[in-house]
N, C-alpha and C positions, 0 to 999 in steps of 0.2 A: 358454557353459559346456556341456560335454558332458553328455548325459543319463546318469543312473546305469544301470549295466548290468542287464538283466533277469535274473531267475532262470530257469533251465531246469528244467522239471518233467516227469518221466517217470511216466506213470500206469500202474501195474501192470506194470512191465517184467518180462520173463520171463528173459532171459539176462544173466548177469553180464558176459559179453563185450561186449554192447551198452552196458551202463552204463559200462564202462571206455572203450570207443571214443568214447562221447558226451563223457565227461569230457576225453578227449584233444583232440577237435576244439574243444570249448569253450575250453580254455586257449589253443589256437593263435590264437584270434581275440579273446582278451581277456575271456572270460566265466568266472566262477569259482564261481557259486552253483548247485549242483545239488540239486534236491529230488526225492525218490523217494516215490511213493504206493504203498503196499502191494506192494513188490517180491516177486515170486513166491517167490524163493529166499532172501528175507531180506537183511539187511545187517548187517555187512560180508559181501562175497562174494569169495572168493579168485579166482574166474574173471574178475573185473573187472581185476585187477592187471596181467596181461601186456598187455592191449589199451589200458590207460590210459597206457602209456609214461611212468609217473612223474607223471602229472598230479595225482594226489591229494596226493603229497608236495610238488609244486611250487605248489599253491595252490587246487585245486578242493576246496571244502568240500561235504559231503554231509549233508543232513537227511532224516529218514525220517518219513512221516506215514501215518496209517491210512486217511485219506480225502482226496479231492480238496478237499472243503470246508475241511478243516484246513490243507491245503497252500497254499491261496490266501487264507486268512483275513486276512492282513496286507497283501494286495496291493490296489492301486487300479485296476489295469488288467490284464485277463487275455486273452491271445491263445491260441486253440486251433488246433492244426495238424491238419487233416483233409483227405482227398481226396474224401470222400463228401458230397454235398449232404444236408442234414438237414431241409430244410423249415422252417428257423428264420429269422426275420426279423432277421438280423444283418449288420453290415458284413462284406464279404468282400474280402480283399486278398491280395497275394503277400508273399514274404519282404521285398523292398525296401520295399513299402508298409507292412508292419508295423514295420520299423525307423524309417521316417519318422514313423509315428504315435506310436511310443514317444518319439521326440525332440520331437515337437510337444507332446505332453501333459505330458512331464516328470514322470510319475507312477511310483510303485513298481510294477513290472510283472513278470509271469511269463508264460512261453511254455510251453504244456503240450502234450506229445506222447503219443499212445496206445500201447498194447501192440503187440508184434510180431504176435500172432496175428490180432487182429480190430480193431485201431485203438482209437479212443476211444468209450466209451459216449455215446449221445446226451444222457443226463442230465448228463454232465460237460461236453460242448460247450455245453449250455444255460447253464452257469455263466459262460461266457466273454463278453467284450464284443465280440470280433472273431474272425472265422474267417480263418485263414491257410491258403492252398492254393498248390500249386506247379503250374507249367505242364507237367505230365507227360503222357505218352502215355495217352489215355483207355482204351485196351485193356490197359494194363499200369501202372496207377497204384499201384505197390507199392514204396515205398522201404524199405530197411532202416532201422530206428529211428535208428541212429547217423548214417546218411546224411542222414536227414530233419533231424536236429539240425544237421548240418554245413552244410546249405544256408542255414538261418537264420543260423548263426554267421558264415558267410562274408560274408553281406550286412551283418551287424552290424560286422564288422571293417573292411570297405571303407568304411562310413559314418563310421567313426572316423578315417579318413585313413591307415590302415595300408597300407604299400606292399610289405610282404614283405621277403624276404632281399636283394632287389636295390635296396633303398632307398638313394638317393644315388649309385648307380653311374653316373648320367648326369653327375655333377659332374666337371668337368675335361675333358670331351670337347672336342676342338679345334673351333673355329668353322669354318664353310665358308671355303674359300680365296677370295680376291678374284677376281672374274671375269677380271681382266687376267692373272693367273697361269694360270688354266685355259685362256684363249685362247692364251697363249704355248706351253702344253703341246700344244694342238692343232696349232699351226703346226710345232712341233718334230716331232711325230709324222707329220704330213702331208709334211714335207720328206723325212724318211727313207723314207716309203712311195713318194714320187716317185722317189727315187734307186733304189729297188728295182724300179721299173717296175710298181707296183701299180695306178696309175690308168690304166686302158686299157679302152676306147678314149678318146682325148683329149676327145671331146665329152661324155663322162659324168663327167668330172673333178669338176665342181661338185656334181653330184647325189651322187656317192660320198662326197665330203667332208662334205656336209650330213648324210647318213645316219649317218656315223661320229660326227659331233658330237652329233647327236640321241641316239644310243645312249649316249654317254658322259655326257651331261647328265641322264640318268634318275637317276643317282646324285648324291649331294652330296659333292663332293670337298673334302677338307681340304687345307691347304697342304702338310702332310707327305705326303699321298697323291700330290699333284701332283709333289713332288720325287722321290718313290720311282718314280713311273711314268716321269718323264723320265730318271732314272738307268737304268731298264730299257731305254728307247729307245737311250740311248748305248751300253749294253752290247751290244745287238743290232747296232747299227751298227758297232761296233768288231769284233765277231765276224765280220760279213759282210766287213769289210775284210781281216781276217786270212785268211779263207777264199779271197778273191780273190787275195791276195798269194801264197798257197800254190800256186795254180794257175798262176801266171805264172813 
């Protein structure tokens, strides 16, 4: 059974645009519960609408709380996203590790992100069970709020088995051609090259053939590809014959 999706909590978010963008990326990866703690410009916020791309109408619900304590009161597991060490004795993991932990525990969970200007207050991080951090460049550990939410959401979506818009596109792909058909293609190609005088000098004939076969076998040929290539060989051979006849 899949674990219930965690709530995404934005602590004191400043820009409505980031709230909208966070909602958008949440819904992309199957998350729909957004909690706001003391948003600077209040809620609703018209600035969030364009960046949400319709996420609020499509399923993202928003709850507003005055404090972090209120926002997490009904939760059993809290993960705090921060790039700064706090000197707190807490488990530290990354986005993938957080997703694994949520799945293992099977508890009602919230993942809390700090404000755009100065991140999350230490007293809020202290309320969390786990610290989540990302492998960012130490000299520039500054993700946009919605980007930070997106990293976690992407890991969540991947863990749920989502494959994106290309899901199922490998179905129906033709199996590799039997090696006998590939070998016949080689012989066909080499015969025409022989007629064209490609293999010269004669003592290098075997080496040149082996090099060609090695190059072709780096790819996985399907039966249709073998047939297409042999058709191309025939066309080239016929063309060469016509050219020869025109000169005679």
